Biotite code that builds the C-alpha atoms (Angstrom):
import biotite.structure as struc

atoms = struc.array([
    struc.Atom([109.718, 122.300, 87.435], chain_id="A", res_id=1, res_name="UNK", atom_name="CA", element="C"),
    struc.Atom([107.470, 121.644, 90.943], chain_id="A", res_id=2, res_name="UNK", atom_name="CA", element="C"),
    struc.Atom([105.700, 119.115, 89.932], chain_id="A", res_id=3, res_name="UNK", atom_name="CA", element="C"),
    struc.Atom([108.641, 117.060, 87.997], chain_id="A", res_id=4, res_name="UNK", atom_name="CA", element="C"),
    struc.Atom([109.697, 116.978, 91.486], chain_id="A", res_id=5, res_name="UNK", atom_name="CA", element="C"),
    struc.Atom([106.756, 115.625, 92.868], chain_id="A", res_id=6, res_name="UNK", atom_name="CA", element="C"),
    struc.Atom([106.308, 112.971, 90.395], chain_id="A", res_id=7, res_name="UNK", atom_name="CA", element="C"),
    struc.Atom([110.236, 111.905, 90.437], chain_id="A", res_id=8, res_name="UNK", atom_name="CA", element="C"),
    struc.Atom([109.662, 111.677, 94.664], chain_id="A", res_id=9, res_name="UNK", atom_name="CA", element="C"),
    struc.Atom([106.572, 109.671, 94.287], chain_id="A", res_id=10, res_name="UNK", atom_name="CA", element="C"),
    struc.Atom([108.340, 107.462, 91.151], chain_id="A", res_id=11, res_name="UNK", atom_name="CA", element="C"),
    struc.Atom([111.353, 106.946, 93.931], chain_id="A", res_id=12, res_name="UNK", atom_name="CA", element="C"),
    struc.Atom([108.377, 105.605, 96.606], chain_id="A", res_id=13, res_name="UNK", atom_name="CA", element="C"),
    struc.Atom([107.083, 103.027, 94.426], chain_id="A", res_id=14, res_name="UNK", atom_name="CA", element="C"),
    struc.Atom([110.543, 101.843, 93.823], chain_id="A", res_id=15, res_name="UNK", atom_name="CA", element="C"),
    struc.Atom([111.410, 101.796, 97.008], chain_id="A", res_id=16, res_name="UNK", atom_name="CA", element="C"),
    struc.Atom([108.593, 99.613, 97.971], chain_id="A", res_id=17, res_name="UNK", atom_name="CA", element="C"),
    struc.Atom([107.644, 97.504, 94.826], chain_id="A", res_id=18, res_name="UNK", atom_name="CA", element="C"),
    struc.Atom([110.868, 98.192, 92.742], chain_id="A", res_id=19, res_name="UNK", atom_name="CA", element="C"),
    struc.Atom([113.944, 96.325, 91.757], chain_id="A", res_id=20, res_name="UNK", atom_name="CA", element="C"),
    struc.Atom([116.989, 97.809, 90.059], chain_id="A", res_id=21, res_name="UNK", atom_name="CA", element="C"),
    struc.Atom([118.539, 94.666, 87.946], chain_id="A", res_id=22, res_name="UNK", atom_name="CA", element="C"),
    struc.Atom([122.284, 94.300, 86.684], chain_id="A", res_id=23, res_name="UNK", atom_name="CA", element="C"),
    struc.Atom([122.929, 91.374, 84.329], chain_id="A", res_id=24, res_name="UNK", atom_name="CA", element="C"),
    struc.Atom([126.452, 89.712, 84.473], chain_id="A", res_id=25, res_name="UNK", atom_name="CA", element="C"),
    struc.Atom([126.482, 90.834, 80.929], chain_id="A", res_id=26, res_name="UNK", atom_name="CA", element="C"),
    struc.Atom([126.408, 94.270, 82.188], chain_id="A", res_id=27, res_name="UNK", atom_name="CA", element="C"),
    struc.Atom([122.936, 95.107, 81.173], chain_id="A", res_id=28, res_name="UNK", atom_name="CA", element="C"),
    struc.Atom([121.276, 97.120, 83.620], chain_id="A", res_id=29, res_name="UNK", atom_name="CA", element="C"),
    struc.Atom([117.144, 96.742, 84.093], chain_id="A", res_id=30, res_name="UNK", atom_name="CA", element="C"),
    struc.Atom([114.056, 98.274, 86.394], chain_id="A", res_id=31, res_name="UNK", atom_name="CA", element="C"),
    struc.Atom([111.164, 96.241, 87.451], chain_id="A", res_id=32, res_name="UNK", atom_name="CA", element="C"),
    struc.Atom([107.917, 97.080, 89.090], chain_id="A", res_id=33, res_name="UNK", atom_name="CA", element="C"),
    struc.Atom([105.277, 94.405, 90.321], chain_id="A", res_id=34, res_name="UNK", atom_name="CA", element="C"),
    struc.Atom([102.119, 95.595, 91.587], chain_id="A", res_id=35, res_name="UNK", atom_name="CA", element="C"),
    struc.Atom([98.507, 94.400, 92.382], chain_id="A", res_id=36, res_name="UNK", atom_name="CA", element="C"),
    struc.Atom([96.667, 94.593, 89.122], chain_id="A", res_id=37, res_name="UNK", atom_name="CA", element="C"),
    struc.Atom([94.547, 97.296, 90.900], chain_id="A", res_id=38, res_name="UNK", atom_name="CA", element="C"),
    struc.Atom([97.085, 99.492, 90.841], chain_id="A", res_id=39, res_name="UNK", atom_name="CA", element="C"),
    struc.Atom([97.793, 99.144, 87.155], chain_id="A", res_id=40, res_name="UNK", atom_name="CA", element="C"),
    struc.Atom([97.614, 102.809, 86.637], chain_id="A", res_id=41, res_name="UNK", atom_name="CA", element="C"),
    struc.Atom([100.304, 103.234, 88.744], chain_id="A", res_id=42, res_name="UNK", atom_name="CA", element="C"),
    struc.Atom([102.583, 101.462, 86.285], chain_id="A", res_id=43, res_name="UNK", atom_name="CA", element="C"),
    struc.Atom([101.304, 102.655, 83.072], chain_id="A", res_id=44, res_name="UNK", atom_name="CA", element="C"),
    struc.Atom([102.064, 106.369, 84.337], chain_id="A", res_id=45, res_name="UNK", atom_name="CA", element="C"),
    struc.Atom([105.512, 105.131, 84.865], chain_id="A", res_id=46, res_name="UNK", atom_name="CA", element="C"),
    struc.Atom([105.500, 103.489, 81.102], chain_id="A", res_id=47, res_name="UNK", atom_name="CA", element="C"),
    struc.Atom([103.846, 106.808, 79.397], chain_id="A", res_id=48, res_name="UNK", atom_name="CA", element="C"),
    struc.Atom([107.117, 108.316, 80.963], chain_id="A", res_id=49, res_name="UNK", atom_name="CA", element="C"),
    struc.Atom([109.933, 106.376, 80.827], chain_id="A", res_id=50, res_name="UNK", atom_name="CA", element="C"),
    struc.Atom([108.690, 103.608, 78.504], chain_id="A", res_id=51, res_name="UNK", atom_name="CA", element="C"),
    struc.Atom([109.307, 100.049, 78.779], chain_id="A", res_id=52, res_name="UNK", atom_name="CA", element="C"),
    struc.Atom([106.718, 97.564, 78.989], chain_id="A", res_id=53, res_name="UNK", atom_name="CA", element="C"),
    struc.Atom([103.781, 95.456, 81.119], chain_id="A", res_id=54, res_name="UNK", atom_name="CA", element="C"),
    struc.Atom([103.223, 92.311, 81.431], chain_id="A", res_id=55, res_name="UNK", atom_name="CA", element="C"),
    struc.Atom([100.203, 90.387, 83.238], chain_id="A", res_id=56, res_name="UNK", atom_name="CA", element="C"),
    struc.Atom([101.563, 87.479, 85.708], chain_id="A", res_id=57, res_name="UNK", atom_name="CA", element="C"),
    struc.Atom([100.442, 83.919, 86.614], chain_id="A", res_id=58, res_name="UNK", atom_name="CA", element="C"),
    struc.Atom([97.148, 84.291, 88.107], chain_id="A", res_id=59, res_name="UNK", atom_name="CA", element="C"),
    struc.Atom([95.977, 87.631, 86.466], chain_id="A", res_id=60, res_name="UNK", atom_name="CA", element="C"),
    struc.Atom([96.279, 89.339, 90.175], chain_id="A", res_id=61, res_name="UNK", atom_name="CA", element="C"),
    struc.Atom([99.505, 91.589, 89.478], chain_id="A", res_id=62, res_name="UNK", atom_name="CA", element="C"),
    struc.Atom([101.821, 93.208, 86.559], chain_id="A", res_id=63, res_name="UNK", atom_name="CA", element="C"),
    struc.Atom([105.005, 93.480, 86.127], chain_id="A", res_id=64, res_name="UNK", atom_name="CA", element="C"),
    struc.Atom([106.790, 96.677, 84.945], chain_id="A", res_id=65, res_name="UNK", atom_name="CA", element="C"),
    struc.Atom([110.451, 96.468, 83.120], chain_id="A", res_id=66, res_name="UNK", atom_name="CA", element="C"),
    struc.Atom([112.566, 98.866, 81.401], chain_id="A", res_id=67, res_name="UNK", atom_name="CA", element="C"),
    struc.Atom([115.808, 98.148, 80.207], chain_id="A", res_id=68, res_name="UNK", atom_name="CA", element="C"),
    struc.Atom([116.860, 99.847, 77.082], chain_id="A", res_id=69, res_name="UNK", atom_name="CA", element="C"),
    struc.Atom([119.606, 102.063, 78.401], chain_id="A", res_id=70, res_name="UNK", atom_name="CA", element="C"),
    struc.Atom([118.180, 105.468, 77.314], chain_id="A", res_id=71, res_name="UNK", atom_name="CA", element="C"),
    struc.Atom([115.170, 104.882, 79.344], chain_id="A", res_id=72, res_name="UNK", atom_name="CA", element="C"),
    struc.Atom([117.301, 103.344, 82.580], chain_id="A", res_id=73, res_name="UNK", atom_name="CA", element="C"),
    struc.Atom([119.383, 106.526, 82.317], chain_id="A", res_id=74, res_name="UNK", atom_name="CA", element="C"),
    struc.Atom([116.190, 109.356, 82.204], chain_id="A", res_id=75, res_name="UNK", atom_name="CA", element="C"),
    struc.Atom([114.853, 106.949, 85.450], chain_id="A", res_id=76, res_name="UNK", atom_name="CA", element="C"),
    struc.Atom([118.303, 107.489, 87.175], chain_id="A", res_id=77, res_name="UNK", atom_name="CA", element="C"),
    struc.Atom([118.329, 111.369, 86.382], chain_id="A", res_id=78, res_name="UNK", atom_name="CA", element="C"),
    struc.Atom([114.302, 111.379, 87.878], chain_id="A", res_id=79, res_name="UNK", atom_name="CA", element="C"),
    struc.Atom([114.834, 109.114, 90.648], chain_id="A", res_id=80, res_name="UNK", atom_name="CA", element="C"),
    struc.Atom([118.563, 109.848, 92.104], chain_id="A", res_id=81, res_name="UNK", atom_name="CA", element="C"),
    struc.Atom([118.657, 111.775, 95.120], chain_id="A", res_id=82, res_name="UNK", atom_name="CA", element="C"),
    struc.Atom([115.011, 110.428, 96.448], chain_id="A", res_id=83, res_name="UNK", atom_name="CA", element="C"),
    struc.Atom([115.816, 106.688, 97.056], chain_id="A", res_id=84, res_name="UNK", atom_name="CA", element="C"),
    struc.Atom([115.868, 106.227, 100.797], chain_id="A", res_id=85, res_name="UNK", atom_name="CA", element="C"),
    struc.Atom([115.240, 102.054, 100.954], chain_id="A", res_id=86, res_name="UNK", atom_name="CA", element="C"),
    struc.Atom([118.930, 100.599, 101.556], chain_id="A", res_id=87, res_name="UNK", atom_name="CA", element="C"),
    struc.Atom([118.315, 97.833, 99.716], chain_id="A", res_id=88, res_name="UNK", atom_name="CA", element="C"),
    struc.Atom([117.377, 99.931, 96.490], chain_id="A", res_id=89, res_name="UNK", atom_name="CA", element="C"),
    struc.Atom([120.611, 102.209, 97.368], chain_id="A", res_id=90, res_name="UNK", atom_name="CA", element="C"),
    struc.Atom([122.738, 99.241, 96.964], chain_id="A", res_id=91, res_name="UNK", atom_name="CA", element="C"),
    struc.Atom([120.967, 98.331, 93.770], chain_id="A", res_id=92, res_name="UNK", atom_name="CA", element="C"),
    struc.Atom([120.704, 101.627, 92.061], chain_id="A", res_id=93, res_name="UNK", atom_name="CA", element="C"),
    struc.Atom([124.388, 102.571, 92.938], chain_id="A", res_id=94, res_name="UNK", atom_name="CA", element="C"),
    struc.Atom([125.986, 99.400, 91.144], chain_id="A", res_id=95, res_name="UNK", atom_name="CA", element="C"),
    struc.Atom([123.910, 100.695, 87.878], chain_id="A", res_id=96, res_name="UNK", atom_name="CA", element="C"),
    struc.Atom([125.298, 104.163, 88.527], chain_id="A", res_id=97, res_name="UNK", atom_name="CA", element="C"),
    struc.Atom([128.838, 102.967, 88.931], chain_id="A", res_id=98, res_name="UNK", atom_name="CA", element="C"),
    struc.Atom([128.372, 101.529, 85.499], chain_id="A", res_id=99, res_name="UNK", atom_name="CA", element="C"),
    struc.Atom([127.279, 104.495, 83.827], chain_id="A", res_id=100, res_name="UNK", atom_name="CA", element="C"),
    struc.Atom([129.749, 106.693, 85.434], chain_id="A", res_id=101, res_name="UNK", atom_name="CA", element="C"),
    struc.Atom([126.841, 108.288, 87.682], chain_id="A", res_id=102, res_name="UNK", atom_name="CA", element="C"),
    struc.Atom([127.732, 109.769, 91.094], chain_id="A", res_id=103, res_name="UNK", atom_name="CA", element="C"),
    struc.Atom([124.982, 108.180, 93.295], chain_id="A", res_id=104, res_name="UNK", atom_name="CA", element="C"),
    struc.Atom([123.266, 111.064, 95.133], chain_id="A", res_id=105, res_name="UNK", atom_name="CA", element="C"),
    struc.Atom([121.395, 109.823, 99.162], chain_id="A", res_id=106, res_name="UNK", atom_name="CA", element="C"),
    struc.Atom([117.845, 111.791, 99.894], chain_id="A", res_id=107, res_name="UNK", atom_name="CA", element="C"),
    struc.Atom([117.907, 114.234, 102.322], chain_id="A", res_id=108, res_name="UNK", atom_name="CA", element="C"),
    struc.Atom([116.052, 113.946, 105.065], chain_id="A", res_id=109, res_name="UNK", atom_name="CA", element="C"),
    struc.Atom([112.526, 113.291, 104.268], chain_id="A", res_id=110, res_name="UNK", atom_name="CA", element="C"),
    struc.Atom([110.294, 116.620, 104.747], chain_id="A", res_id=111, res_name="UNK", atom_name="CA", element="C"),
    struc.Atom([106.282, 117.131, 105.025], chain_id="A", res_id=112, res_name="UNK", atom_name="CA", element="C"),
    struc.Atom([105.338, 118.077, 101.499], chain_id="A", res_id=113, res_name="UNK", atom_name="CA", element="C"),
    struc.Atom([108.215, 115.489, 100.213], chain_id="A", res_id=114, res_name="UNK", atom_name="CA", element="C"),
    struc.Atom([105.646, 112.713, 97.667], chain_id="A", res_id=115, res_name="UNK", atom_name="CA", element="C"),
    struc.Atom([107.770, 109.808, 98.404], chain_id="A", res_id=116, res_name="UNK", atom_name="CA", element="C"),
    struc.Atom([105.514, 109.293, 100.972], chain_id="A", res_id=117, res_name="UNK", atom_name="CA", element="C"),
    struc.Atom([102.415, 108.889, 98.612], chain_id="A", res_id=118, res_name="UNK", atom_name="CA", element="C"),
    struc.Atom([104.332, 106.603, 95.810], chain_id="A", res_id=119, res_name="UNK", atom_name="CA", element="C"),
    struc.Atom([105.411, 104.097, 99.148], chain_id="A", res_id=120, res_name="UNK", atom_name="CA", element="C"),
    struc.Atom([101.594, 104.145, 100.110], chain_id="A", res_id=121, res_name="UNK", atom_name="CA", element="C"),
    struc.Atom([100.679, 103.196, 96.876], chain_id="A", res_id=122, res_name="UNK", atom_name="CA", element="C"),
    struc.Atom([103.476, 100.249, 96.765], chain_id="A", res_id=123, res_name="UNK", atom_name="CA", element="C"),
    struc.Atom([102.953, 99.241, 100.263], chain_id="A", res_id=124, res_name="UNK", atom_name="CA", element="C"),
    struc.Atom([100.421, 100.342, 101.752], chain_id="A", res_id=125, res_name="UNK", atom_name="CA", element="C"),
    struc.Atom([96.778, 99.759, 103.311], chain_id="A", res_id=126, res_name="UNK", atom_name="CA", element="C"),
    struc.Atom([93.719, 101.901, 103.314], chain_id="A", res_id=127, res_name="UNK", atom_name="CA", element="C"),
    struc.Atom([91.042, 99.789, 105.543], chain_id="A", res_id=128, res_name="UNK", atom_name="CA", element="C"),
    struc.Atom([88.454, 100.663, 108.823], chain_id="A", res_id=129, res_name="UNK", atom_name="CA", element="C"),
    struc.Atom([87.186, 98.224, 111.261], chain_id="A", res_id=130, res_name="UNK", atom_name="CA", element="C"),
    struc.Atom([83.324, 98.401, 111.549], chain_id="A", res_id=131, res_name="UNK", atom_name="CA", element="C"),
    struc.Atom([83.211, 97.479, 115.152], chain_id="A", res_id=132, res_name="UNK", atom_name="CA", element="C"),
    struc.Atom([86.283, 99.710, 116.347], chain_id="A", res_id=133, res_name="UNK", atom_name="CA", element="C"),
    struc.Atom([84.814, 102.581, 114.281], chain_id="A", res_id=134, res_name="UNK", atom_name="CA", element="C"),
    struc.Atom([88.464, 103.331, 113.026], chain_id="A", res_id=135, res_name="UNK", atom_name="CA", element="C"),
    struc.Atom([89.941, 104.148, 109.483], chain_id="A", res_id=136, res_name="UNK", atom_name="CA", element="C"),
    struc.Atom([93.328, 102.926, 109.212], chain_id="A", res_id=137, res_name="UNK", atom_name="CA", element="C"),
    struc.Atom([96.354, 103.941, 106.696], chain_id="A", res_id=138, res_name="UNK", atom_name="CA", element="C"),
    struc.Atom([99.420, 102.067, 107.222], chain_id="A", res_id=139, res_name="UNK", atom_name="CA", element="C"),
    struc.Atom([102.497, 101.107, 105.614], chain_id="A", res_id=140, res_name="UNK", atom_name="CA", element="C"),
    struc.Atom([104.476, 97.436, 106.033], chain_id="A", res_id=141, res_name="UNK", atom_name="CA", element="C"),
    struc.Atom([108.003, 97.224, 105.746], chain_id="A", res_id=142, res_name="UNK", atom_name="CA", element="C"),
    struc.Atom([110.647, 94.432, 106.618], chain_id="A", res_id=143, res_name="UNK", atom_name="CA", element="C"),
    struc.Atom([112.819, 97.567, 107.102], chain_id="A", res_id=144, res_name="UNK", atom_name="CA", element="C"),
    struc.Atom([111.909, 99.890, 110.446], chain_id="A", res_id=145, res_name="UNK", atom_name="CA", element="C"),
    struc.Atom([114.293, 102.739, 109.520], chain_id="A", res_id=146, res_name="UNK", atom_name="CA", element="C"),
    struc.Atom([112.185, 103.507, 106.268], chain_id="A", res_id=147, res_name="UNK", atom_name="CA", element="C"),
    struc.Atom([109.394, 103.955, 108.504], chain_id="A", res_id=148, res_name="UNK", atom_name="CA", element="C"),
    struc.Atom([111.071, 105.866, 111.947], chain_id="A", res_id=149, res_name="UNK", atom_name="CA", element="C"),
    struc.Atom([110.717, 108.961, 110.158], chain_id="A", res_id=150, res_name="UNK", atom_name="CA", element="C"),
    struc.Atom([106.879, 108.533, 109.421], chain_id="A", res_id=151, res_name="UNK", atom_name="CA", element="C"),
    struc.Atom([106.019, 109.237, 112.719], chain_id="A", res_id=152, res_name="UNK", atom_name="CA", element="C"),
    struc.Atom([107.238, 112.637, 113.795], chain_id="A", res_id=153, res_name="UNK", atom_name="CA", element="C"),
    struc.Atom([106.388, 114.161, 110.390], chain_id="A", res_id=154, res_name="UNK", atom_name="CA", element="C"),
    struc.Atom([103.023, 112.650, 109.620], chain_id="A", res_id=155, res_name="UNK", atom_name="CA", element="C"),
    struc.Atom([101.962, 110.746, 113.341], chain_id="A", res_id=156, res_name="UNK", atom_name="CA", element="C"),
    struc.Atom([101.126, 107.519, 113.787], chain_id="A", res_id=157, res_name="UNK", atom_name="CA", element="C"),
    struc.Atom([102.752, 104.321, 115.547], chain_id="A", res_id=158, res_name="UNK", atom_name="CA", element="C"),
    struc.Atom([104.933, 101.475, 114.490], chain_id="A", res_id=159, res_name="UNK", atom_name="CA", element="C"),
    struc.Atom([104.287, 97.945, 115.199], chain_id="A", res_id=160, res_name="UNK", atom_name="CA", element="C"),
    struc.Atom([106.001, 95.020, 114.912], chain_id="A", res_id=161, res_name="UNK", atom_name="CA", element="C"),
    struc.Atom([104.890, 92.194, 113.115], chain_id="A", res_id=162, res_name="UNK", atom_name="CA", element="C"),
    struc.Atom([106.203, 89.213, 114.413], chain_id="A", res_id=163, res_name="UNK", atom_name="CA", element="C"),
    struc.Atom([104.209, 86.928, 112.041], chain_id="A", res_id=164, res_name="UNK", atom_name="CA", element="C"),
    struc.Atom([105.823, 88.321, 108.889], chain_id="A", res_id=165, res_name="UNK", atom_name="CA", element="C"),
    struc.Atom([108.867, 89.845, 110.535], chain_id="A", res_id=166, res_name="UNK", atom_name="CA", element="C"),
    struc.Atom([108.059, 92.976, 109.244], chain_id="A", res_id=167, res_name="UNK", atom_name="CA", element="C"),
    struc.Atom([107.241, 96.340, 110.802], chain_id="A", res_id=168, res_name="UNK", atom_name="CA", element="C"),
    struc.Atom([103.779, 98.182, 110.135], chain_id="A", res_id=169, res_name="UNK", atom_name="CA", element="C"),
    struc.Atom([103.419, 102.090, 110.678], chain_id="A", res_id=170, res_name="UNK", atom_name="CA", element="C"),
    struc.Atom([99.904, 102.734, 111.087], chain_id="A", res_id=171, res_name="UNK", atom_name="CA", element="C"),
    struc.Atom([97.559, 106.134, 111.644], chain_id="A", res_id=172, res_name="UNK", atom_name="CA", element="C"),
    struc.Atom([94.528, 105.105, 113.207], chain_id="A", res_id=173, res_name="UNK", atom_name="CA", element="C"),
    struc.Atom([93.275, 108.142, 115.281], chain_id="A", res_id=174, res_name="UNK", atom_name="CA", element="C"),
    struc.Atom([90.686, 110.070, 113.513], chain_id="A", res_id=175, res_name="UNK", atom_name="CA", element="C"),
    struc.Atom([92.439, 113.549, 114.135], chain_id="A", res_id=176, res_name="UNK", atom_name="CA", element="C"),
    struc.Atom([95.692, 112.393, 112.600], chain_id="A", res_id=177, res_name="UNK", atom_name="CA", element="C"),
    struc.Atom([94.277, 110.492, 109.505], chain_id="A", res_id=178, res_name="UNK", atom_name="CA", element="C"),
    struc.Atom([91.804, 114.046, 109.031], chain_id="A", res_id=179, res_name="UNK", atom_name="CA", element="C"),
    struc.Atom([95.121, 115.571, 108.918], chain_id="A", res_id=180, res_name="UNK", atom_name="CA", element="C"),
    struc.Atom([96.690, 113.637, 106.889], chain_id="A", res_id=181, res_name="UNK", atom_name="CA", element="C"),
    struc.Atom([94.289, 113.815, 103.892], chain_id="A", res_id=182, res_name="UNK", atom_name="CA", element="C"),
    struc.Atom([95.733, 117.843, 103.653], chain_id="A", res_id=183, res_name="UNK", atom_name="CA", element="C"),
    struc.Atom([99.174, 115.874, 102.783], chain_id="A", res_id=184, res_name="UNK", atom_name="CA", element="C"),
    struc.Atom([97.244, 113.984, 100.290], chain_id="A", res_id=185, res_name="UNK", atom_name="CA", element="C"),
    struc.Atom([96.201, 117.059, 98.843], chain_id="A", res_id=186, res_name="UNK", atom_name="CA", element="C"),
    struc.Atom([99.339, 118.407, 98.388], chain_id="A", res_id=187, res_name="UNK", atom_name="CA", element="C"),
    struc.Atom([100.993, 114.648, 97.399], chain_id="A", res_id=188, res_name="UNK", atom_name="CA", element="C"),
    struc.Atom([97.736, 112.379, 95.804], chain_id="A", res_id=189, res_name="UNK", atom_name="CA", element="C"),
    struc.Atom([97.888, 108.572, 95.815], chain_id="A", res_id=190, res_name="UNK", atom_name="CA", element="C"),
    struc.Atom([97.695, 107.447, 91.784], chain_id="A", res_id=191, res_name="UNK", atom_name="CA", element="C"),
    struc.Atom([96.668, 103.830, 92.562], chain_id="A", res_id=192, res_name="UNK", atom_name="CA", element="C"),
    struc.Atom([93.113, 102.593, 92.909], chain_id="A", res_id=193, res_name="UNK", atom_name="CA", element="C"),
    struc.Atom([94.088, 103.521, 96.931], chain_id="A", res_id=194, res_name="UNK", atom_name="CA", element="C"),
    struc.Atom([93.036, 107.230, 96.148], chain_id="A", res_id=195, res_name="UNK", atom_name="CA", element="C"),
    struc.Atom([88.819, 106.105, 95.907], chain_id="A", res_id=196, res_name="UNK", atom_name="CA", element="C"),
    struc.Atom([88.922, 104.641, 99.270], chain_id="A", res_id=197, res_name="UNK", atom_name="CA", element="C"),
    struc.Atom([90.933, 108.029, 100.529], chain_id="A", res_id=198, res_name="UNK", atom_name="CA", element="C"),
    struc.Atom([87.933, 110.204, 98.774], chain_id="A", res_id=199, res_name="UNK", atom_name="CA", element="C"),
    struc.Atom([85.467, 108.352, 100.662], chain_id="A", res_id=200, res_name="UNK", atom_name="CA", element="C"),
    struc.Atom([87.126, 108.498, 103.949], chain_id="A", res_id=201, res_name="UNK", atom_name="CA", element="C"),
    struc.Atom([85.152, 111.807, 105.261], chain_id="A", res_id=202, res_name="UNK", atom_name="CA", element="C"),
    struc.Atom([81.761, 109.770, 104.144], chain_id="A", res_id=203, res_name="UNK", atom_name="CA", element="C"),
    struc.Atom([83.069, 106.896, 106.359], chain_id="A", res_id=204, res_name="UNK", atom_name="CA", element="C"),
    struc.Atom([83.174, 108.636, 109.213], chain_id="A", res_id=205, res_name="UNK", atom_name="CA", element="C"),
    struc.Atom([80.158, 110.742, 108.922], chain_id="A", res_id=206, res_name="UNK", atom_name="CA", element="C"),
    struc.Atom([78.223, 107.164, 108.742], chain_id="A", res_id=207, res_name="UNK", atom_name="CA", element="C"),
    struc.Atom([80.177, 105.905, 111.831], chain_id="A", res_id=208, res_name="UNK", atom_name="CA", element="C"),
    struc.Atom([79.327, 109.277, 113.711], chain_id="A", res_id=209, res_name="UNK", atom_name="CA", element="C"),
    struc.Atom([75.161, 109.018, 112.586], chain_id="A", res_id=210, res_name="UNK", atom_name="CA", element="C"),
    struc.Atom([75.748, 104.763, 113.464], chain_id="A", res_id=211, res_name="UNK", atom_name="CA", element="C"),
    struc.Atom([74.258, 104.590, 109.526], chain_id="A", res_id=212, res_name="UNK", atom_name="CA", element="C"),
    struc.Atom([76.459, 101.095, 109.849], chain_id="A", res_id=213, res_name="UNK", atom_name="CA", element="C"),
    struc.Atom([74.599, 100.152, 112.590], chain_id="A", res_id=214, res_name="UNK", atom_name="CA", element="C"),
    struc.Atom([71.179, 100.770, 110.869], chain_id="A", res_id=215, res_name="UNK", atom_name="CA", element="C"),
    struc.Atom([68.709, 98.766, 109.059], chain_id="A", res_id=216, res_name="UNK", atom_name="CA", element="C"),
    struc.Atom([69.398, 97.870, 105.447], chain_id="A", res_id=217, res_name="UNK", atom_name="CA", element="C"),
    struc.Atom([65.989, 99.474, 104.673], chain_id="A", res_id=218, res_name="UNK", atom_name="CA", element="C"),
    struc.Atom([66.390, 102.583, 106.546], chain_id="A", res_id=219, res_name="UNK", atom_name="CA", element="C"),
    struc.Atom([67.670, 105.719, 105.234], chain_id="A", res_id=220, res_name="UNK", atom_name="CA", element="C"),
    struc.Atom([70.951, 105.435, 107.452], chain_id="A", res_id=221, res_name="UNK", atom_name="CA", element="C"),
    struc.Atom([71.687, 101.499, 106.132], chain_id="A", res_id=222, res_name="UNK", atom_name="CA", element="C"),
    struc.Atom([70.994, 102.844, 102.405], chain_id="A", res_id=223, res_name="UNK", atom_name="CA", element="C"),
    struc.Atom([73.640, 105.459, 102.513], chain_id="A", res_id=224, res_name="UNK", atom_name="CA", element="C"),
    struc.Atom([75.892, 103.004, 104.754], chain_id="A", res_id=225, res_name="UNK", atom_name="CA", element="C"),
    struc.Atom([75.425, 100.693, 101.617], chain_id="A", res_id=226, res_name="UNK", atom_name="CA", element="C"),
    struc.Atom([76.278, 103.309, 99.041], chain_id="A", res_id=227, res_name="UNK", atom_name="CA", element="C"),
    struc.Atom([79.352, 104.578, 100.318], chain_id="A", res_id=228, res_name="UNK", atom_name="CA", element="C"),
    struc.Atom([80.216, 101.060, 101.979], chain_id="A", res_id=229, res_name="UNK", atom_name="CA", element="C"),
    struc.Atom([79.883, 99.386, 98.602], chain_id="A", res_id=230, res_name="UNK", atom_name="CA", element="C"),
    struc.Atom([82.030, 102.098, 96.775], chain_id="A", res_id=231, res_name="UNK", atom_name="CA", element="C"),
    struc.Atom([84.966, 101.330, 99.324], chain_id="A", res_id=232, res_name="UNK", atom_name="CA", element="C"),
    struc.Atom([84.376, 97.376, 98.728], chain_id="A", res_id=233, res_name="UNK", atom_name="CA", element="C"),
    struc.Atom([84.415, 98.116, 94.843], chain_id="A", res_id=234, res_name="UNK", atom_name="CA", element="C"),
    struc.Atom([88.308, 98.601, 95.065], chain_id="A", res_id=235, res_name="UNK", atom_name="CA", element="C"),
    struc.Atom([88.868, 95.375, 96.795], chain_id="A", res_id=236, res_name="UNK", atom_name="CA", element="C"),
    struc.Atom([87.002, 93.628, 93.778], chain_id="A", res_id=237, res_name="UNK", atom_name="CA", element="C"),
    struc.Atom([88.820, 95.209, 90.790], chain_id="A", res_id=238, res_name="UNK", atom_name="CA", element="C"),
])
């Protein structure tokens, strides 16, 4: 039962980030989720649970999951009703719930062990490092700051305004906060390829600590840095 709840919370985070509930003029309901092709395993995990189809989009850099049969949509509503937090997505879900005579349930206050954030990171998150400042960043970007505000008090980090995109970014960059956040990931893992970077964070920190990132390429330290940095960058090259 706990695993089902975690999955549903994670799924709601995916929908809040990259999803869209649609209701056609003819009264047909659908769920669409568009994600980077690198994170295909997220969409296949959803498809294996609820059915639907996955289509490769133009340029072969993104995939779109679509579910439009009534039985599948009802199953989705049963799974995520009470876990959706994005006001835009809530408005979309309300219309579909109203169509089927289902009461929309609003999410409770976010708590530490809620897997919603894992889904949100899988959809709208980024994980990267800066070799000059020797920092690792875990971030989530969103137009709606209200979705990010609770994260600071629960998981730490800071929220920045990004004027160029008229959005906001929640950022964890202090080493102690990043290491602490890895404990959350143990309880609520990511299902995207970003999880590969999560697994490498301790090794990257060790390389920074020992200055392997500044070592000669032919030295032992340089070879160790290349090993882990190549694995890190492999995500970008998928």
